[in-house]
C-alpha positions as CSV (number, residue, x, y, z in Angstrom):
1,M,62.8,-30.3,-17.6
2,S,63.4,-32.7,-20.5
3,A,60.5,-35.0,-21.5
4,L,60.9,-38.7,-20.6
5,V,59.9,-41.6,-22.8
6,A,59.0,-45.1,-21.4
7,R,59.2,-48.3,-23.3
8,A,57.5,-51.4,-21.9
9,F,58.8,-55.0,-22.3
10,R,57.4,-58.4,-21.5
11,L,59.5,-61.5,-21.2
12,V,57.7,-64.9,-21.3
13,D,59.5,-68.1,-20.4
14,D,59.0,-70.5,-23.3
15,A,59.2,-73.5,-20.9
16,E,56.8,-72.0,-18.5
17,P,54.4,-69.7,-20.3
18,T,52.7,-68.4,-17.1
19,R,56.1,-67.1,-15.9
20,V,56.1,-63.5,-17.1
21,I,58.5,-60.6,-16.4
22,R,56.9,-57.2,-17.1
23,G,59.3,-54.3,-17.3
24,R,59.9,-50.7,-18.4
25,V,62.8,-48.8,-19.9
26,L,62.8,-45.0,-19.1
27,R,65.1,-42.4,-20.6
28,I,65.1,-38.8,-21.7
29,A,63.5,-38.5,-25.1
30,S,66.3,-36.4,-26.5
31,A,69.1,-38.5,-24.9
32,P,72.2,-39.6,-26.9
33,D,71.9,-43.0,-28.6
34,R,73.7,-44.9,-25.9
35,Q,73.5,-44.1,-22.2
36,P,74.7,-45.7,-19.0
37,C,72.0,-47.9,-17.5
38,V,70.7,-48.5,-13.9
39,L,68.7,-51.6,-13.2
40,L,66.2,-51.4,-10.3
41,L,65.2,-54.4,-8.2
42,H,62.2,-54.3,-5.9
43,G,61.8,-56.2,-2.7
44,F,59.5,-58.9,-1.2
45,K,55.9,-58.0,-1.7
46,G,57.1,-55.0,-3.8
47,F,56.9,-54.1,-7.4
48,M,58.4,-51.6,-9.9
49,D,55.7,-49.0,-9.4
50,W,55.6,-49.3,-5.6
51,G,56.1,-46.1,-3.5
52,F,59.4,-44.4,-4.2
53,F,60.4,-46.5,-7.3
54,P,58.8,-44.2,-9.9
55,V,60.3,-41.1,-8.3
56,L,63.8,-42.8,-8.2
57,A,63.4,-43.9,-11.9
58,R,62.6,-40.4,-13.0
59,R,65.4,-38.8,-10.9
60,L,67.9,-41.2,-12.5
61,A,66.6,-40.7,-16.0
62,H,66.8,-36.9,-15.7
63,A,70.4,-37.4,-14.4
64,G,71.4,-39.0,-17.7
65,F,70.7,-42.7,-17.2
66,T,68.6,-45.2,-19.0
67,V,66.6,-46.8,-16.2
68,V,65.2,-50.3,-16.3
69,A,62.7,-51.5,-13.8
70,F,60.7,-54.8,-13.8
71,N,58.3,-56.9,-11.8
72,A,59.9,-60.2,-11.1
73,S,58.0,-63.2,-12.4
74,G,57.2,-64.3,-8.9
75,S,56.1,-60.8,-7.7
76,G,52.4,-61.7,-7.9
77,I,51.7,-58.5,-9.8
78,G,49.7,-59.0,-13.0
79,D,49.0,-57.1,-16.2
80,D,47.6,-54.1,-14.4
81,L,51.1,-53.6,-12.9
82,E,49.5,-52.7,-9.5
83,N,47.6,-55.6,-7.9
84,F,48.5,-59.0,-6.6
85,T,46.4,-61.1,-9.1
86,E,49.0,-63.8,-9.9
87,L,49.1,-65.6,-6.5
88,E,50.3,-68.9,-7.8
89,A,53.2,-67.2,-9.5
90,F,54.0,-65.6,-6.1
91,A,53.7,-69.1,-4.5
92,R,56.3,-70.6,-6.8
93,D,58.9,-67.8,-6.3
94,S,62.4,-68.6,-4.9
95,Y,65.8,-67.0,-4.7
96,S,67.0,-69.1,-7.7
97,R,64.1,-67.9,-9.8
98,Q,64.7,-64.3,-8.8
99,L,68.3,-64.6,-9.9
100,E,67.2,-66.2,-13.2
101,D,64.8,-63.3,-13.7
102,I,67.6,-60.8,-13.4
103,E,69.6,-62.7,-15.9
104,R,66.7,-62.8,-18.3
105,V,66.4,-59.0,-18.1
106,R,70.1,-58.6,-18.6
107,A,69.9,-60.7,-21.7
108,H,67.1,-58.5,-23.0
109,L,69.1,-55.4,-22.3
110,A,72.0,-56.8,-24.4
111,T,69.6,-56.4,-27.4
112,C,68.8,-52.8,-26.7
113,A,70.9,-50.4,-28.9
114,D,70.3,-47.4,-26.6
115,I,72.0,-48.9,-23.5
116,D,75.8,-48.7,-22.9
117,G,76.5,-52.2,-21.7
118,A,79.9,-51.1,-20.4
119,R,78.4,-48.7,-17.9
120,L,75.9,-50.6,-15.8
121,G,74.6,-49.8,-12.3
122,L,72.4,-51.8,-10.0
123,F,69.9,-50.6,-7.3
124,G,68.0,-52.9,-4.9
125,H,65.7,-52.3,-2.0
126,S,65.3,-54.8,0.9
127,R,65.3,-58.4,-0.5
128,G,66.1,-56.9,-3.9
129,G,69.2,-55.4,-2.4
130,G,70.4,-58.7,-0.9
131,I,69.6,-60.7,-4.1
132,G,71.2,-57.9,-6.2
133,L,74.4,-58.2,-4.3
134,I,74.6,-61.9,-5.0
135,H,73.9,-61.3,-8.6
136,A,76.5,-58.5,-8.8
137,A,79.1,-60.8,-7.2
138,E,78.3,-63.6,-9.7
139,R,78.3,-61.2,-12.7
140,G,81.3,-59.0,-11.8
141,D,80.5,-56.4,-14.5
142,Y,78.7,-53.6,-12.7
143,G,80.3,-50.2,-12.4
144,A,78.4,-49.1,-9.3
145,L,75.8,-50.5,-6.8
146,V,73.4,-48.9,-4.4
147,T,71.1,-50.7,-1.9
148,W,68.5,-49.3,0.5
149,A,67.7,-51.4,3.6
150,A,69.2,-54.5,2.0
151,I,68.9,-57.9,3.8
152,D,72.2,-59.3,4.8
153,D,70.9,-62.8,5.6
154,A,68.7,-64.7,3.2
155,D,67.4,-67.0,6.0
156,R,64.2,-65.0,6.8
157,F,62.0,-67.5,8.6
158,D,62.3,-69.0,12.1
159,A,62.4,-72.7,12.9
160,P,58.7,-73.2,13.8
161,T,57.6,-71.5,10.6
162,K,59.9,-73.7,8.6
163,E,58.6,-76.8,10.3
164,L,55.0,-75.8,9.5
165,W,56.0,-75.0,6.0
166,R,57.5,-78.5,5.5
167,R,54.4,-80.2,6.9
168,A,51.8,-78.2,5.1
169,G,53.7,-77.6,1.9
170,R,52.6,-74.0,1.8
171,I,52.5,-71.0,4.2
172,F,50.8,-67.6,3.8
173,V,52.4,-64.2,4.4
174,R,50.2,-61.2,5.1
175,N,50.3,-58.1,2.9
176,E,49.0,-55.4,5.3
177,R,48.5,-52.9,2.6
178,T,46.1,-55.0,0.5
179,Q,44.9,-57.2,3.4
180,Q,45.8,-60.3,1.3
181,D,47.3,-63.6,2.5
182,L,49.9,-64.4,-0.1
183,P,51.0,-68.1,-0.6
184,L,54.5,-69.4,-0.5
185,D,55.1,-73.0,-1.6
186,V,57.7,-75.1,0.3
187,G,59.8,-75.1,-2.9
188,A,61.2,-71.7,-1.8
189,L,62.5,-73.1,1.4
190,E,63.9,-76.2,-0.3
191,D,65.7,-74.0,-2.8
192,F,67.3,-72.0,0.0
193,E,68.4,-75.0,1.9
194,R,69.9,-76.7,-1.2
195,R,71.9,-73.6,-2.1
196,R,72.8,-72.0,1.2
197,E,76.3,-71.2,0.1
198,R,75.1,-69.5,-3.1
199,F,72.6,-67.4,-1.1
200,D,75.1,-66.3,1.6
201,I,74.9,-62.6,0.9
202,L,77.8,-61.5,3.1
203,R,80.0,-64.1,1.5
204,A,79.0,-62.7,-1.9
205,C,79.9,-59.2,-0.8
206,A,83.5,-60.3,-0.3
207,R,83.7,-60.8,-4.1
208,I,82.3,-57.4,-5.1
209,S,84.8,-54.7,-6.2
210,A,82.4,-52.3,-7.7
211,P,81.9,-49.1,-5.7
212,T,78.9,-49.8,-3.4
213,L,76.7,-47.5,-1.4
214,L,74.5,-49.1,1.3
215,L,71.9,-46.9,3.0
216,H,69.8,-48.1,5.9
217,G,67.2,-46.3,8.0
218,A,67.9,-45.9,11.7
219,L,64.2,-46.7,12.4
220,D,64.0,-49.8,10.2
221,L,61.8,-52.4,11.9
222,T,62.0,-54.9,9.0
223,V,65.7,-55.3,8.5
224,D,67.8,-54.5,11.6
225,P,70.0,-51.5,11.0
226,T,73.0,-53.4,12.5
227,A,73.1,-55.1,9.0
228,L,75.2,-52.1,8.0
229,E,78.0,-53.2,10.4
230,R,78.1,-56.7,8.9
231,F,78.1,-55.3,5.4
232,A,81.0,-53.0,6.3
233,R,83.1,-56.0,7.5
234,A,82.1,-58.2,4.5
235,F,83.2,-56.0,1.6
236,P,86.8,-55.7,0.5
237,A,88.6,-52.7,2.0
238,G,87.5,-49.4,0.3
239,A,84.8,-51.0,-1.9
240,A,81.7,-50.0,0.1
241,R,80.3,-47.0,1.9
242,T,77.7,-47.5,4.5
243,Q,75.3,-44.8,5.7
244,L,72.7,-44.9,8.5
245,V,69.9,-42.4,7.8
246,A,68.5,-40.8,10.9
247,G,64.7,-40.9,11.1
248,A,64.3,-43.3,8.1
249,T,62.1,-46.4,8.2
250,H,62.5,-49.5,6.1
251,A,61.0,-47.6,3.1
252,F,62.6,-44.2,4.0
253,G,59.3,-42.7,4.9
254,A,57.6,-43.8,1.7
255,N,54.3,-45.6,1.4
256,H,52.1,-46.7,-1.5
257,P,50.8,-44.7,-3.2
258,L,53.5,-42.1,-2.5
259,A,51.8,-39.0,-1.1
260,S,54.9,-36.9,-0.3
261,I,58.7,-37.1,-0.2
262,A,60.0,-37.2,3.3
263,P,63.3,-35.5,4.1
264,E,65.0,-38.9,4.6
265,L,63.7,-40.1,1.2
266,E,65.0,-36.9,-0.4
267,L,68.4,-37.6,1.1
268,A,68.4,-41.1,-0.2
269,L,67.4,-40.1,-3.7
270,D,70.0,-37.4,-3.8
271,D,72.8,-39.7,-2.5
272,T,71.8,-42.5,-4.9
273,T,71.8,-40.2,-7.9
274,R,75.1,-38.7,-7.0
275,W,76.7,-42.1,-6.5
276,F,75.7,-43.4,-9.9
277,R,76.7,-40.2,-11.6
278,E,80.1,-40.2,-9.9
279,H,80.9,-43.8,-10.8
280,L,79.2,-44.3,-14.1
281,I,79.4,-40.9,-15.7
282,G,82.2,-39.1,-13.9
């Protein structure tokens, strides 16, 4: 198997120096000068090295893609790329900032001579899937999309939680893996409520013409599998393929660190790689 080479990048916001995007470009060392590119988006409380992401990145790189992954500036993950050490950055996160981060990464990719900007793919898991669909609808230049367990509704908190959020100015969400309570400032809620139309994921899907594969686990307890039905109705006719994966959980049997590849994860990896190859390489 061909050797892979990784190139790290770090994007700092001049207007907000503590807002940092840390990313990585992965490709075959002996690859041609310009390759099609797939951009990977992690979900809420996720990061680019969580669970299945490194395996997915390697699979795609060996399949002939330059793969770009990054930790969003509000991910909470610091310089060690593993731990939630930037809790105030996590607190300031919002949907608008996530979309801005993707655009900042896209601007960086435009400067990379080894990426074929005319052949771009986008992958997103969970919240990364939903936000990625909004971004793809606004951009209109992706050649193929894949989501796993994508959220179809950006309104993720119930009314009592929102009321507490407004009164206190901050709520905390539990990360069961690390046993940390991660802060979320009310700015995230205010951002959503000011821009509901922009953050309407299903409405965005109606504007996507790129071939899109949406996978969802039948045993997903985080995002209801019935989201697939709503996605199927939202996309233009023929633009999307939905697939319910029997036995799959929200993370397709993966955890962190990834100990083994479950059959349902293997299926998702294979289908994803095949989808991008079909639509970006041919």
